[in-house]
Structures are given as structure tokens and as C-alpha cells.
C-alpha positions as CSV (number, residue, x, y, z in Angstrom):
1,M,67.7,1.3,-23.9
2,E,69.8,4.1,-25.4
3,W,71.1,5.1,-28.8
4,E,74.5,6.6,-29.5
5,N,75.4,8.6,-32.6
6,Q,71.9,8.1,-33.9
7,T,69.3,10.8,-34.7
8,I,66.5,8.7,-36.1
9,L,64.4,7.3,-33.3
10,V,62.5,4.1,-34.1
11,E,60.6,3.4,-30.8
12,F,60.1,4.4,-27.2
13,F,60.2,2.3,-24.1
14,L,57.3,3.1,-21.7
15,K,58.7,2.6,-18.2
16,G,55.4,2.8,-16.4
17,L,55.6,0.4,-13.4
18,S,58.4,-1.6,-15.0
19,G,60.2,-3.5,-12.3
20,Y,57.1,-4.0,-10.1
21,P,55.3,-7.0,-11.6
22,R,52.9,-7.4,-8.7
23,L,51.9,-3.7,-8.9
24,E,51.4,-4.1,-12.7
25,L,49.0,-7.0,-12.1
26,L,47.1,-5.0,-9.5
27,F,46.9,-1.9,-11.7
28,F,45.9,-4.0,-14.7
29,A,42.9,-5.3,-12.8
30,L,41.9,-1.9,-11.3
31,I,42.3,0.0,-14.6
32,L,40.4,-2.6,-16.6
33,I,37.5,-2.4,-14.2
34,M,37.6,1.4,-14.3
35,Y,37.7,1.3,-18.1
36,V,34.7,-0.9,-18.3
37,V,32.9,1.5,-15.9
38,I,33.9,4.5,-18.1
39,L,32.5,2.8,-21.2
40,L,29.2,1.8,-19.5
41,G,28.7,5.0,-17.6
42,N,29.5,7.5,-20.3
43,G,27.8,5.3,-23.0
44,S,24.7,5.1,-20.9
45,L,24.6,8.9,-20.5
46,I,25.0,9.3,-24.3
47,L,22.1,6.9,-25.0
48,I,19.9,8.5,-22.3
49,S,20.4,12.0,-23.7
50,I,19.5,10.7,-27.2
51,W,16.5,8.6,-26.3
52,D,14.8,10.9,-23.8
53,P,13.1,13.9,-25.6
54,H,13.2,15.9,-22.3
55,L,17.0,15.9,-22.4
56,H,17.2,17.4,-25.9
57,T,18.6,20.6,-24.6
58,P,21.9,22.5,-24.9
59,M,23.1,21.3,-21.5
60,Y,22.6,17.6,-22.3
61,F,24.0,18.1,-25.8
62,F,27.2,19.3,-24.2
63,L,27.0,16.5,-21.6
64,G,26.7,14.0,-24.4
65,N,29.8,15.5,-26.1
66,L,31.7,15.4,-22.8
67,S,30.8,11.7,-22.3
68,F,31.9,10.8,-25.9
69,L,35.1,12.8,-25.3
70,D,35.8,10.8,-22.1
71,I,35.4,7.6,-24.0
72,C,37.7,8.7,-26.8
73,Y,40.3,10.1,-24.4
74,T,40.6,7.0,-22.3
75,T,40.6,4.7,-25.4
76,T,43.6,6.5,-26.7
77,S,45.8,5.3,-23.8
78,I,44.1,2.7,-21.6
79,P,44.1,-0.3,-24.0
80,S,47.8,0.1,-24.8
81,T,48.6,0.6,-21.1
82,L,46.8,-2.6,-20.2
83,V,48.7,-4.5,-22.8
84,S,52.0,-3.1,-21.5
85,F,51.2,-4.3,-18.0
86,L,50.9,-7.9,-19.3
87,S,53.7,-7.8,-21.9
88,E,57.4,-8.0,-21.4
89,R,57.9,-5.8,-24.4
90,K,56.9,-2.3,-23.3
91,T,57.8,-0.4,-26.5
92,I,55.8,1.8,-28.8
93,S,56.8,2.9,-32.2
94,F,57.7,6.6,-32.9
95,S,54.7,7.0,-35.1
96,G,52.4,5.2,-32.7
97,C,53.6,7.5,-29.9
98,A,53.1,10.6,-32.0
99,I,49.5,9.5,-32.7
100,Q,48.8,8.7,-29.1
101,M,50.3,12.1,-28.0
102,F,48.2,13.9,-30.7
103,L,44.9,12.2,-29.7
104,G,45.5,12.6,-25.9
105,L,46.3,16.3,-26.2
106,A,43.4,16.9,-28.6
107,M,40.9,15.3,-26.2
108,G,42.3,17.1,-23.2
109,T,42.2,20.5,-24.9
110,T,38.7,19.9,-26.2
111,E,37.5,19.0,-22.7
112,C,38.9,22.3,-21.3
113,V,37.1,24.4,-23.9
114,L,33.9,22.3,-23.6
115,L,33.7,22.8,-19.9
116,G,33.9,26.5,-20.5
117,M,31.1,26.3,-22.9
118,M,29.0,24.4,-20.4
119,A,29.7,27.0,-17.8
120,F,28.5,29.8,-20.1
121,D,25.3,27.7,-20.8
122,R,24.6,27.5,-17.1
123,Y,25.2,31.2,-16.7
124,V,22.7,32.1,-19.4
125,A,20.1,29.6,-18.1
126,I,20.3,31.0,-14.5
127,C,21.0,34.7,-15.0
128,N,19.1,35.3,-18.3
129,P,16.4,32.6,-18.3
130,L,14.0,34.6,-20.6
131,R,16.7,35.0,-23.3
132,Y,18.0,31.4,-22.9
133,P,16.0,29.9,-25.8
134,V,17.3,32.7,-28.1
135,I,20.9,32.8,-26.9
136,M,21.4,29.0,-26.6
137,S,19.5,28.0,-29.7
138,K,20.5,25.0,-31.8
139,D,22.3,27.4,-34.2
140,S,24.5,28.5,-31.2
141,Y,25.2,25.4,-29.1
142,V,26.0,23.1,-32.0
143,P,28.8,25.4,-33.4
144,M,30.0,25.9,-29.8
145,A,30.5,22.2,-29.3
146,A,32.0,21.7,-32.8
147,G,34.3,24.6,-32.2
148,S,35.6,22.9,-29.0
149,W,36.6,19.9,-31.0
150,I,38.2,22.0,-33.8
151,I,40.2,24.0,-31.3
152,G,41.4,20.8,-29.6
153,V,42.5,19.2,-32.9
154,I,44.3,22.4,-34.1
155,N,46.2,22.9,-30.8
156,S,47.2,19.3,-30.7
157,A,48.3,19.2,-34.3
158,V,50.5,22.3,-33.8
159,Q,52.2,21.1,-30.6
160,T,52.6,17.5,-31.9
161,A,54.2,18.7,-35.2
162,F,56.8,20.7,-33.3
163,V,57.6,17.9,-30.9
164,V,58.1,15.2,-33.5
165,Q,60.6,17.5,-35.3
166,L,62.8,17.4,-32.2
167,P,66.0,15.3,-32.5
168,F,66.0,12.3,-30.1
169,C,69.5,10.9,-29.9
170,G,69.9,9.9,-26.3
171,S,67.6,7.8,-24.0
172,N,64.4,6.5,-25.4
173,V,62.9,5.6,-22.0
174,I,59.6,7.5,-21.3
175,N,59.1,7.5,-17.5
176,H,55.3,7.4,-17.9
177,F,52.4,5.0,-18.7
178,S,51.8,6.6,-22.1
179,C,53.2,9.1,-24.6
180,E,52.6,12.3,-22.6
181,I,54.0,15.4,-24.3
182,L,56.1,16.7,-21.4
183,A,57.7,13.3,-20.9
184,I,58.6,13.1,-24.6
185,M,60.0,16.7,-24.7
186,K,62.4,15.8,-21.8
187,L,64.0,13.2,-24.0
188,A,65.0,15.6,-26.8
189,C,68.7,16.3,-27.2
190,A,68.0,19.9,-28.3
191,D,66.8,23.2,-27.0
192,I,63.1,22.9,-26.2
193,S,62.5,26.5,-25.1
194,G,60.5,27.1,-28.3
195,N,58.2,24.1,-27.6
196,E,57.8,25.3,-24.0
197,F,56.8,28.7,-25.2
198,I,54.2,27.2,-27.6
199,M,52.9,25.1,-24.7
200,L,52.7,28.2,-22.5
201,V,50.7,30.1,-25.1
202,A,48.4,27.0,-25.6
203,T,48.0,26.6,-21.9
204,T,47.0,30.2,-21.5
205,L,44.6,30.2,-24.4
206,F,42.9,26.8,-24.1
207,I,43.2,25.9,-20.4
208,L,43.4,29.2,-18.4
209,T,41.0,31.2,-20.7
210,P,38.2,28.6,-20.3
211,L,38.9,28.5,-16.6
212,L,38.6,32.3,-16.5
213,L,35.2,32.0,-18.3
214,I,34.1,29.3,-15.8
215,I,35.1,31.5,-12.8
216,I,33.3,34.6,-14.2
217,S,30.2,32.5,-15.1
218,Y,30.0,31.0,-11.6
219,T,30.7,34.2,-9.9
220,L,27.7,35.8,-11.7
221,I,25.7,32.6,-11.0
222,I,26.4,32.8,-7.3
223,V,25.5,36.5,-7.1
224,S,22.3,35.7,-8.9
225,I,21.5,32.8,-6.6
226,L,22.1,34.9,-3.4
227,K,19.5,37.4,-4.6
228,I,16.8,34.6,-4.3
229,R,15.1,35.1,-1.0
230,S,13.8,31.5,-0.3
231,S,16.4,28.9,0.6
232,E,14.3,26.3,-1.3
233,G,14.6,28.4,-4.4
234,R,18.3,28.9,-4.0
235,S,18.8,25.2,-3.5
236,K,16.7,24.4,-6.6
237,V,18.6,26.8,-8.8
238,F,22.1,25.7,-7.5
239,S,21.2,22.0,-8.2
240,T,21.0,22.7,-11.9
241,C,24.7,23.6,-12.0
242,S,26.2,21.7,-9.0
243,A,27.1,18.6,-11.1
244,H,29.0,20.7,-13.6
245,L,30.8,22.7,-10.9
246,T,31.9,19.5,-9.2
247,V,33.3,18.1,-12.5
248,V,35.1,21.4,-13.2
249,I,36.7,21.4,-9.7
250,I,38.0,17.8,-10.1
251,F,39.1,18.3,-13.7
252,Y,40.9,21.6,-13.3
253,G,42.2,20.9,-9.8
254,T,44.0,17.8,-11.1
255,I,45.3,19.3,-14.3
256,L,46.5,22.5,-12.8
257,F,48.3,20.6,-10.0
258,M,49.9,18.2,-12.5
259,Y,51.2,20.8,-14.9
260,M,51.7,23.9,-12.8
261,K,53.0,22.7,-9.4
262,P,56.6,24.1,-8.8
263,K,59.5,21.7,-9.3
264,S,62.8,22.4,-7.6
265,K,66.0,21.4,-9.2
266,D,66.8,19.1,-6.4
267,T,63.7,17.0,-6.8
268,L,63.1,17.3,-10.6
269,N,64.6,13.9,-11.4
270,S,63.7,12.1,-8.2
271,E,61.8,8.8,-8.2
272,D,59.3,10.1,-5.6
273,L,58.4,13.0,-7.8
274,D,58.1,10.8,-10.9
275,A,55.8,8.4,-8.9
276,T,53.7,11.3,-7.8
277,D,53.4,12.6,-11.4
278,K,52.4,9.2,-12.6
279,L,49.7,8.7,-10.0
280,I,48.3,12.2,-10.6
281,S,48.2,11.5,-14.4
282,L,46.5,8.2,-13.7
283,F,43.8,10.0,-11.6
284,Y,43.4,12.6,-14.4
285,G,43.3,10.1,-17.2
286,V,41.2,7.3,-15.7
287,I,39.3,8.2,-12.5
288,T,38.0,11.6,-13.7
289,P,36.2,10.2,-16.8
290,M,34.9,7.3,-14.6
291,I,33.3,9.5,-12.0
292,N,31.9,12.1,-14.4
293,P,28.8,10.1,-15.3
294,L,28.3,9.2,-11.6
295,I,28.3,12.8,-10.6
296,Y,25.9,13.8,-13.4
297,S,23.5,10.9,-12.6
298,L,23.6,11.2,-8.9
299,R,23.4,15.0,-8.6
300,N,21.0,15.6,-11.5
301,K,17.3,15.1,-11.2
302,D,16.6,15.2,-14.9
303,V,19.0,12.3,-15.6
304,K,17.6,10.3,-12.7
305,E,14.0,10.9,-13.9
306,A,15.1,10.0,-17.5
307,V,16.5,6.7,-16.2
308,K,13.4,5.9,-14.3
309,H,11.2,6.8,-17.3
310,L,13.2,4.5,-19.5
311,L,13.1,1.6,-17.0
312,R,9.4,2.0,-16.5
313,R,8.9,2.0,-20.3
314,N,11.0,-1.1,-20.7
315,V,9.1,-2.9,-18.0
316,F,5.8,-1.8,-19.4
317,N,6.7,-3.0,-22.9
318,K,7.6,-6.4,-21.5
């Protein structure tokens, strides 16, 4: 599907797994199950953090935001992807694609910043426990969470605004499951060096800076833990941040590999590379939000105790 001598793009064609109907049915079933798990798992974490008074702390306020963020992020792309798997018409309007790109980029940026905020919270809790109630008061952690959302929206709005102004006069086939910003930029029939520079600046500010904050926070946390003499004490302290650290490794490991792995000119347009990018994107966009609540529930004693308490209370009330 291509346009010639036309500068106004009406719609995009999402290639996805087009041409592989059996794989589409398989991925439809898998992604649908994963999406249901995402909604149930993250929704349960949000409800638990609201209902249990013991979880009304900065850490679980951030965790509730992260769970809500994962629900929003997956909802921006998964339903449309599921529909495309079952539909012969795999197109999306230009405005619909712009909205999907804006929401996906906003959620992704917000999650990067939010994970940095959560790392700082763990640093204060472990390295400055006596000052923790003062530093991480409600007047501090609520604006920190709100700021993460605001930064995500602003970054996405700027990048999306520059992308939609690009002229698209050639192919309208997006070799992806959804309207991913890099896949869209590749279709522009104009110089995108300006957009790439903006993306580089945004990546440095909103992905690498939070990552640097996480690295510094956990370096100081590890140094503090090593000073504890008893192995039981070290294990107890590390357990308070192990879940967050696991999520950070999975999240940043995937996103850094997806966007920063070197691409040679010989393999830039190869089908194998495209397939790899799609699978990595799928892992980042579906599997990561699915396993986040599992990690926080299985590796966090407070959450497990809260679930047991709620279950006992429900049984007792019956």
C-alpha cells in the first residue's frame, strides 16, 4: 500500500505478523491471556495498596502508580493489536496512530522516571532511615509521582508534535504491531535528523538520567548493606528493595537493548532484524507489565501479608 505524488497521509497499514495467519491466532490467544493477567495482577496490587492501611507508605504509593501505569500502557496498544490479529483490515488512521504513539511514549517515559523515584525512595529508607519520614513525607512523594506523569506527557507531546509534522509521501506500511515512534519516523520522506536529535536529548534526560539515579542509589544501598555485620540483617534489608531492583533490571535491560543495540547497514532492513525487534518490543510491552505484580507479590513480605490479612478478613466476615 503506497501513495505516489501525495503528501497527506490518511492511514497506516500495521504489518505485524501479516502473512502468518496461524501465528496470528497463536499470538492472539497468548496476548489475550497475558492482557487479562496484567489487568488482574496490577488491578489487585492497586486495590491491596488502597485497602490495607499498612501499605499507605511512599513505596506502595509509587507501586500503585506503577501498576496503574502498566494498565494504561498496555491498554493503549494491546486491544488494537488483538483486533488486527483477527481482522483482514489491518489499518489505523493517521490521527489514531498519532494518539497511540503519544500515549505509548508518555507511559514509557513516565515509567522510566517513576522507577528512578522509587530507587531514591529505597535509598532514603535504607541509608537514612531516621530521616525517612521527613524526606519522604506526603508533601514530597505525591509531587514526585505527579511530576513523573507530567514529564512523560510533556516529552511525548513534544516528540509526537514533531513526528506528525513530517511529510509521508511513500510507503505507509508500519513494520510493527503498533504505532511505535521509530517505525513511524522511518516512513517519512524527509530529513529526520532533527527528530533523531530530539529523541537523543529525550533519551538522555528521561531514560538515562533516571537510570543513573538508580545506579547511584543502589550503589549506596549495597555499600550500606555490606556494612551490616549479620547475614540475617543484610538479607532482611536487601529484601525490601530486591523486587524493585528486579523490575528495573528487566525494564531497562529490555528497553536499552531495543533502542541502543548497534545496527549495521547490511542488516538494517533485514527480515530477521525486524522480527527480533518485534519480539523484543512485545516482551517490553506485554510480558514486563505482566510479571511486575508477580515479582512484587512473590518477593515482598508486606504484600503477601496484606493479601493474607484481606483473605482472613473476608473469610471471617462470611
